C-alpha positions in Angstrom: -1.9 -5.4 1.4 0.9 -3.4 2.9 4.6 -4.2 2.1 7.1 -2.5 4.4 10.2 -3.7 6.1 9.5 -1.6 9.2 7.3 -3.5 11.7 6.2 -0.3 13.4 5.1 1.3 10.2 3.2 -1.9 9.3 1.4 -1.9 12.7 0.5 1.7 12.5 -0.8 1.6 8.9 -2.7 -1.6 9.7 -4.3 0.0 12.8 -5.3 3.2 10.9 -6.9 1.2 8.1 -8.7 -1.3 10.3 -10.1 1.6 12.3 -11.7 2.7 9.0 -13.0 -0.8 8.4 -10.5 -1.9 5.7 -9.3 -5.5 5.8 -5.5 -5.4 5.9 -2.8 -7.9 5.3 0.8 -7.0 6.0 4.1 -8.5 4.8 7.7 -7.4 5.3 9.1 -8.0 1.8 8.1 -8.5 -1.8 8.7 -12.2 -1.8 6.1 -12.7 0.9 3.7 -10.5 -1.0 4.2 -12.5 -4.2 3.7 -15.8 -2.3 0.5 -14.5 -0.7 -0.8 -13.2 -4.0 -0.1 -16.6 -5.6 -1.9 -18.4 -2.8 -4.9 -16.0 -2.9 -7.5 -18.0 -4.8 -10.4 -15.7 -4.6 -8.4 -12.5 -5.4 -9.4 -10.5 -2.3 -6.5 -8.0 -2.6 -7.8 -4.8 -4.1 -4.7 -2.7 -3.5 -1.1 -3.2 -2.7 1.0 -0.4 -0.9 4.7 -0.9 -1.2 7.4 1.1 0.7 9.7 2.6 -1.9 11.8 5.7 -2.6 9.8 8.6 -4.0 10.6 9.5 -7.6 13.0 12.5 -7.6 13.3 12.5 -3.8 15.5 11.1 -1.1 12.3 10.3 1.0 10.4 7.1 1.1 6.7 6.7 0.5 4.0 4.2 -0.2 3.5 3.3 -3.8 0.0 2.1 -4.7 -0.8 -0.5 -7.3 -3.7 -2.8 -8.1 -2.9 -6.5 -8.4 -2.6 -7.8 -12.0 -2.5 -4.3 -13.5 0.3 -3.2 -15.7 1.9 0.1 -14.6 3.9 1.8 -17.4 4.8 5.0 -15.6 4.9 6.2 -12.1 2.4 9.0 -11.6 2.5 11.3 -8.6 -1.0 10.3 -7.4 0.3 6.7 -6.9 2.7 7.8 -4.2 2.0 8.9 -0.6 5.1 10.5 1.0 6.1 9.4 4.5 5.4 10.6 7.1 1.6 10.9 6.6 -1.4 11.4 8.7 -4.3 9.0 9.3 -6.5 11.2 7.1 -4.0 11.4 4.3 -3.6 7.6 4.3 -7.4 7.1 4.3 -7.9 9.5 1.4 -5.0 8.0 -0.5 -6.5 4.5 -0.2 -10.0 5.6 -1.1 -8.8 7.4 -4.1 -6.5 4.5 -5.2 -9.4 2.0 -5.1 -12.0 4.3 -6.5 -13.9 5.2 -3.3 -12.8 8.9 -3.5 
């Protein structure tokens, strides 16, 4: 799942990931994400990427988190700074879900 308020970013990320045979759901805000997660009976969401400011930076990035996990600290390997390449995104996703 990708959560970002920029439609062009959502479309680009979705296209990149679908080209690499990932199933992708996009939403434009956290409320939609929570509603979708609550409706998701079979728990098909393996990873959520959320647009957020990077720690210690003025730039935005994608923060990765696994559904129903408790995150106590933000580690640098859970963030991908924007802008990023298709390859950086693919590697980030694979590492985040354990395919790296």
